[in-house]
ZAMARGU-4260 file (C-alpha; in steps of 0.2 Angstrom, whole numbers, plus 5000, padded with zeros to 4 digits):
<rodrens>
0) 5076/5096/5028 | 5080/5075/5021 | 5096/5071/5014 | 5092/5069/4995 | 5102/5049/4997
5) 5091/5048/5014 | 5072/5052/5005 | 5060/5042/5000 | 5044/5044/4988 | 5033/5032/5001
10) 5036/5023/5020 | 5029/5014/5029 | 5023/5018/5046 | 5018/5004/5055 | 5001/5012/5053
15) 5000/5023/5037 | 5008/5026/5021 | 5017/5042/5022 | 5020/5049/5004 | 5028/5063/4998
20) 5017/5075/4986 | 5023/5074/4968 | 5010/5086/4963 | 5019/5099/4976 | 5035/5096/4969
25) 5047/5102/4962 | 5040/5119/4972 | 5039/5112/4987 | 5043/5096/4995 | 5024/5090/5004
30) 5020/5072/5014 | 5004/5065/5017 | 4999/5052/5027 | 4985/5037/5022 | 4979/5027/5037
35) 4964/5017/5023 | 4968/5009/5009 | 4952/5023/5000 | 4964/5034/5003 | 4979/5025/4996
40) 4970/5022/4981 | 4965/5042/4978 | 4983/5042/4982 | 4988/5034/4968 | 4973/5043/4957
45) 4976/5059/4959 | 4996/5056/4955 | 5001/5061/4971 | 5011/5046/4971 | 5022/5043/4953
50) 5030/5031/4946 | 5031/5015/4942 | 5041/5007/4955 | 5033/5018/4969 | 5015/5015/4962
55) 5019/4996/4964 | 5024/4997/4981 | 5009/5011/4987 | 4996/5002/4981 | 5005/4984/4990
60) 5004/4996/5005 | 4990/4999/5002 | 4983/4983/5004 | 4992/4979/5023 | 4979/4994/5026
65) 4964/4983/5025 | 4974/4969/5032 | 4974/4977/5050 | 4960/4986/5048 | 4950/4972/5044
70) 4943/4965/5062 | 4939/4946/5053 | 4943/4935/5066 | 4941/4920/5050 | 4953/4920/5034
75) 4942/4917/5024 | 4932/4933/5030 | 4949/4942/5035 | 4954/4938/5013 | 4934/4944/5009
80) 4940/4961/5015 | 4960/4962/5009 | 4953/4956/4990 | 4940/4970/4990 | 4954/4983/4999
85) 4965/4973/4984 | 4951/4975/4969 | 4950/4995/4974 | 4966/4997/4971 | 4969/4987/4956
90) 4955/5001/4950 | 4966/5015/4953 | 4977/5012/4937 | 4972/4996/4928 | 4985/4994/4916
95) 4999/5000/4930 | 5011/4982/4927 | 5018/4985/4945 | 5002/4992/4954 | 4998/4975/4951
100) 5015/4966/4955 | 5012/4977/4971 | 4997/4971/4976 | 4997/4952/4969 | 5014/4950/4980
105) 5006/4954/4995 | 4987/4947/4996 | 4999/4931/4993 | 5009/4932/5011 | 4992/4935/5014
110) 4986/4916/5008 | 4999/4908/5013 | 4998/4911/5030 | 4986/4901/5042 | 4976/4914/5050
115) 4973/4934/5051 | 4982/4937/5065 | 4999/4927/5052 | 4994/4934/5037 | 4992/4954/5044
120) 5009/4951/5051 | 5016/4940/5034 | 5007/4958/5022 | 5017/4970/5035 | 5033/4960/5035
125) 5032/4962/5014 | 5028/4979/5014 | 5041/4981/5025 | 5054/4973/5009 | 5046/4981/4992
130) 5048/4998/5005
</rodrens>
């Protein structure tokens, strides 16, 4: 078992988001991995992840998955892909301030980049900082 002090609720693994399933606690410590923004949205909606900061970081990571998933070669199309995922994630908890904070933070990183490649790198870098 992991050391209590290094245990993470939400982790970026490079191409997926790993969450401790809060619905299994306190009886079991279960981790779930998500590779698609829609799956992260469902995890937020069904309370797999709980707690305002963790929800915000998980949502941001869902946007990062969308950035990696996008095959767009131009910035406009790339942003459409990422903003579509952001909209889906925002709909999971419309009153969750930290959720909007996390999503808006990574969207800002993407918008400030010049190319889709730079935007992907910026978004991933941002979620690593947030983690």
